[in-house]
C-alpha positions in Angstrom: -154.8 108.6 226.8 -155.9 105.2 226.6 -153.9 102.5 226.6 -154.1 101.8 222.9 -153.0 105.1 221.8 -149.8 104.1 223.4 -148.7 101.2 221.9 -147.7 103.4 217.9 -145.7 105.3 220.5 -143.2 102.3 222.3 -143.4 100.7 219.2 -141.6 104.0 217.7 -139.3 104.4 220.5 -138.5 100.5 220.5 -137.1 101.1 216.9 -134.6 104.1 217.2 -133.3 102.1 220.5 -132.5 99.1 218.0 -131.0 101.5 215.3 -128.9 102.9 218.0 -127.7 99.7 219.4 -126.9 98.4 215.8 -125.3 101.3 215.4 -123.1 101.3 218.2 -119.4 99.2 217.8 -119.0 96.5 220.1 -117.4 97.2 223.5 -113.9 96.0 224.2 -114.4 94.4 227.5 -110.8 94.8 228.1 -110.7 98.7 228.0 -110.5 99.4 231.3 -107.8 101.8 232.1 -108.1 105.4 231.8 -106.0 106.9 228.8 -102.7 109.0 229.2 -103.4 112.1 229.8 -101.7 115.6 228.3 -99.5 113.8 225.6 -97.0 116.3 224.1 -94.3 115.8 221.5 -90.8 117.9 221.7 -89.2 118.7 219.0 -86.6 121.0 219.8 -83.1 121.0 217.5 -82.6 117.4 216.8 -85.0 115.9 219.8 -87.6 114.1 219.2 -89.6 113.2 222.7 -93.0 112.0 223.4 -93.8 112.4 227.4 -97.4 112.4 228.9 -98.9 111.8 232.6 -98.9 109.1 234.8 -102.3 107.0 235.1 -102.9 106.4 238.6 -104.7 103.3 239.5 -105.5 103.3 243.4 -106.7 99.6 243.4 -104.0 98.2 242.0 -100.0 97.4 243.1 -98.2 96.5 239.6 -97.5 99.6 237.7 -98.8 100.8 234.8 -96.6 99.8 231.6 -96.7 102.1 228.1 -96.9 101.1 224.7 -96.3 103.6 221.9 -96.7 102.9 217.7 -95.7 105.0 215.5 -96.7 105.0 211.6 -95.8 107.0 208.2 -98.3 108.8 205.8 -100.0 105.9 204.6 -98.0 103.0 206.0 -99.7 100.8 208.9 -98.8 101.1 212.7 -95.4 100.0 213.7 -94.2 98.9 217.1 -91.6 101.1 218.9 -88.8 98.9 219.6 -84.9 98.5 218.8 -85.7 97.1 215.5 -87.6 99.7 213.6 -86.7 103.0 215.4 -83.9 102.3 217.5 -85.3 103.1 220.7 -87.8 100.6 222.8 -91.0 102.1 224.1 -93.3 99.0 224.4 -94.3 98.2 228.0 -92.0 100.9 229.7 -92.9 102.1 232.9 -91.5 105.6 232.1 -94.1 108.7 231.0 -91.6 109.7 228.2 -90.4 108.0 224.9 -87.1 109.8 223.6 -86.7 108.8 220.3 -83.2 110.5 220.1 -81.4 108.9 223.2 -80.1 105.9 221.6 -77.7 106.9 219.1 -77.3 109.6 216.8 -79.1 107.3 213.8 -81.9 107.1 215.7 -85.2 108.6 215.6 -87.6 109.8 212.7 -86.8 110.9 209.2 -86.6 115.2 209.8 -88.9 115.2 206.3 -90.8 112.6 206.8 -94.7 112.9 208.2 -95.2 111.2 211.6 -98.2 110.0 213.4 -97.8 108.6 217.0 -100.2 106.9 219.2 -100.1 105.7 223.2 -101.9 103.7 225.3 -101.3 102.2 228.7 -101.5 98.6 229.9 -102.3 96.5 232.9 -102.2 92.9 232.3 -104.2 92.1 230.1 -106.4 95.2 230.8 -105.4 98.3 228.2 -106.7 101.8 228.0 -107.9 103.3 224.3 -105.6 104.3 222.5 -104.8 108.3 222.4 -103.5 109.6 218.8 -100.9 112.6 218.7 -101.8 114.9 215.8 -98.7 114.2 212.9 -95.5 116.4 212.8 -92.6 117.0 210.4 -89.9 117.8 212.5 -88.1 120.4 210.2 -91.9 121.7 209.9 -92.6 121.6 213.6 -89.1 122.1 215.3 -88.2 124.8 217.5 -84.3 125.6 216.6 -82.1 126.7 219.1 -79.6 129.5 218.9 -75.8 128.7 217.5 -74.1 126.6 219.8 -69.8 126.9 220.6 -69.7 130.9 220.1 -66.5 132.5 219.8 -65.4 136.0 219.1 -62.5 137.2 218.4 -61.8 141.5 218.6 -59.9 142.7 215.7 -58.6 145.7 214.0 -61.9 147.6 214.3 -63.3 144.1 213.9 -65.2 141.3 215.8 -64.4 137.7 214.3 -67.3 135.2 215.3 -67.5 131.5 214.8 -69.6 128.8 216.0 -71.4 125.8 215.1 -75.1 125.1 213.8 -77.7 124.0 216.4 -77.8 120.7 215.3 -76.1 118.6 212.6 -78.0 118.1 208.8 -77.0 115.1 207.1 -78.9 116.3 203.9 -77.8 119.9 203.1 -79.6 119.9 200.4 -82.9 119.3 202.1 -82.4 121.7 204.3 -80.0 124.2 206.0 -79.5 127.4 207.8 -79.2 131.0 207.8 -77.0 132.9 210.2 -77.8 136.4 211.3 -75.7 138.7 214.2 -77.9 141.6 215.7 -75.0 144.0 216.9 -75.1 147.4 218.6 -72.5 149.6 220.2 -72.6 149.5 223.8 -76.0 152.1 224.8 -76.4 152.3 220.8 -79.2 151.1 218.3 -78.8 147.4 217.1 -78.4 146.4 213.5 -79.0 143.0 211.9 -76.1 141.6 209.3 -77.2 138.2 207.5 -78.1 135.9 206.4 -74.6 134.2 206.0 -74.3 130.8 205.0 -70.9 130.3 206.7 -70.0 129.7 210.6 -67.7 132.2 210.8 -68.7 136.0 209.9 -66.6 139.1 210.6 -68.2 142.4 211.6 -65.8 145.6 210.3 -65.9 148.6 209.9 -66.1 149.0 213.8 -65.4 152.0 215.5 -61.6 151.0 217.6 -61.7 151.2 221.3 -65.0 150.6 221.6 -67.3 147.6 223.7 -69.9 145.9 220.5 -72.8 143.4 222.3 -73.7 140.9 220.0 -76.4 137.7 219.7 -75.9 135.0 217.0 -79.7 133.7 215.3 -80.1 130.7 213.0 -83.2 130.1 210.7 -83.6 126.7 209.4 -84.7 126.6 205.7 -86.8 123.3 204.5 -86.4 123.6 200.6 -88.8 120.4 199.8 -91.5 122.9 201.2 -89.6 126.4 201.4 -90.4 126.3 204.9 -88.4 128.8 207.5 -87.8 128.4 210.9 -86.7 131.0 212.4 -84.3 130.2 215.6 -83.7 131.6 219.5 -80.9 134.4 219.6 -77.8 133.4 221.5 -76.9 134.7 224.9 -75.6 138.8 225.2 -72.1 138.4 225.1 -70.0 142.4 224.7 -66.6 142.9 223.7 -64.2 145.7 222.7 -62.3 146.2 219.3 -58.9 146.5 219.0 -57.1 149.8 217.1 -56.9 149.5 213.3 -53.3 150.4 211.3 -54.8 154.2 211.3 -55.6 155.1 214.7 -52.1 153.0 215.7 -50.4 155.3 213.8 -52.6 157.9 214.9 -51.3 156.9 218.5 -47.9 156.6 217.5 -47.7 159.9 216.7 -49.8 161.6 219.6 -47.4 159.9 222.0 -44.1 160.8 220.3 -45.6 164.8 220.0 -46.5 164.4 223.2 -43.1 163.3 224.8 -41.6 165.7 223.0 -43.6 168.3 224.4 -43.5 167.3 227.7 -39.5 166.9 228.2 -39.5 170.5 226.5 -41.8 171.7 229.1 -39.6 170.0 232.3 -36.1 171.0 230.2 -37.8 175.0 230.2 -39.0 174.6 233.9 -35.5 173.7 235.0 -33.4 176.0 233.4 -36.0 178.9 234.8 -35.7 177.1 238.2 -32.0 177.6 237.8 -31.8 180.9 237.1 -34.3 182.1 239.4 -32.5 180.1 241.9 -28.9 179.8 241.4 -27.8 181.7 244.6 -29.5 178.5 246.8 -28.6 175.9 244.5 -25.1 177.5 244.6 -25.4 177.1 248.6 -26.6 173.7 248.3 -24.4 172.0 246.2 -20.8 174.4 248.4 -18.9 172.3 250.2 -19.2 172.8 254.3 -16.0 174.4 255.9 -14.1 171.9 257.4 -12.8 172.0 261.3 -8.6 172.7 261.7 -7.2 169.5 261.9 -5.6 170.2 265.4 -8.6 171.3 267.0 -10.4 168.0 266.0 -7.7 166.2 267.3 -8.3 168.8 270.5 -12.0 167.6 270.4 -11.4 164.2 270.1 -8.5 164.6 272.9 -9.0 167.4 275.4 -5.9 166.7 277.2 -3.7 168.2 274.9 -2.1 172.1 275.1 -4.0 173.4 272.2 -2.6 176.3 272.9 1.3 175.8 272.5 0.5 173.5 269.8 -1.4 176.5 267.9 1.8 179.0 268.4 4.1 176.1 267.8 3.0 175.9 264.7 2.1 179.2 263.7 5.8 180.5 265.2 7.5 181.9 261.9 10.3 179.3 260.7 14.1 180.1 260.0 14.5 181.5 257.0 16.8 178.9 254.7 19.1 180.0 251.6 21.8 178.5 249.7 25.3 180.6 249.3 26.7 180.5 245.8 30.5 181.3 245.0 31.7 182.6 241.8 34.6 180.3 241.0 36.1 181.0 237.3 34.8 183.4 234.3 34.9 182.7 230.9 38.0 184.9 229.2 35.4 186.9 227.0 33.5 187.6 230.5 36.7 187.8 232.7 37.8 190.7 230.7 34.7 192.6 230.9 34.8 192.2 234.5 38.5 193.9 234.3 37.2 196.6 232.4 34.9 197.7 234.8 37.0 197.4 237.5 
C-alpha cells in the first residue's frame, strides 16, 4: 500500500481519538485510593447500620478514614454529623456507621427515602464515592420476633403477653399485627390471629395437656400498604390447668374412689376377723403369769420353796361367831312356850 493511501485512515483515527478525549471527564488527581468494598445496610427492627470492608494500604503507616453522606429523595448530599443526623460518620476509622447508636431519636425517619454514599480518605487523597441503593426503613426492614414473651397457664387456656419488636412513634403511619402458632405436643400446628393487642388468650384448650407455641409479628405500613412478616419467636411449651368442670369431676371421682377404697378395706378387715378370729384371740390373749412364790424363788433360790408352798396351802382354822338369845318379844315368847 502506498503512503499516500494511509493518510485518510490516519486522519480518521485522529478524529476518533480527539472525540474520545473530549468526551472523557477530567481525571481527579486526588482520587488515588481504592474504594471501600462490599458496603451493606442492616435494617433490623429499629437498627440502621452501614458497614463495609476496610481499605488496606501497604505503603502507608497512617490510618485510612472514611466519610459517609446521605440525602433524601430530591435533596442535596448532607454530612453525617451530630447536628444533621445525631451520629458522627465523618472521618472515622471504624468500618461501620450505626445511625441508631447515639440516642432513640437518632437515625433516619422510617418512612423516608434515604440514599447513602461512602468514600475512603487519607490526608489529601480520597477514593471515589460508592453509592448504595436507596432504602425506606418500613419497606426494607427485617422484623424480629416479639420480645419479653410471658405465658401464664389458665383453666384450659394459655394467656400470652409480650412487647413489640420495636417502638413505632406514629401508629397512624405503621402498626403491628400479631399471630400465634400453637399445637398440642405431638399434634398439628394451628395459627390464631391477627391480633392488635399485646395480650392474647388461647381458649378452649384441653386441660392438663402440654401445648407449644411461637409468636410472630407483622409490620403494616399504611402509606404504601406494605406488609413485612417477622421472624417467629423461639418455641416454648406449657401445661394447661384444669377448668371448673374438670375440677368438679376430679372432686367427684376422688370422693367416690375414697369411699370405694374404704369400703373395700372395711370388708376385707371384717372377712379377715371372721376367718382368723381364733388366731386373733390368741394374739390378744394375756399370757399366764408366774405365781408370786415361784417368782420370788427364782429371784432367791435359797428360800425353802416347798415349806412356803405347804404353809400357804394348809387349811386355815375355821372361824365362826356364837350367837345367844337374850330376850324375845312377848308375842314371840308365847309362841315359843306353846311350842314347848
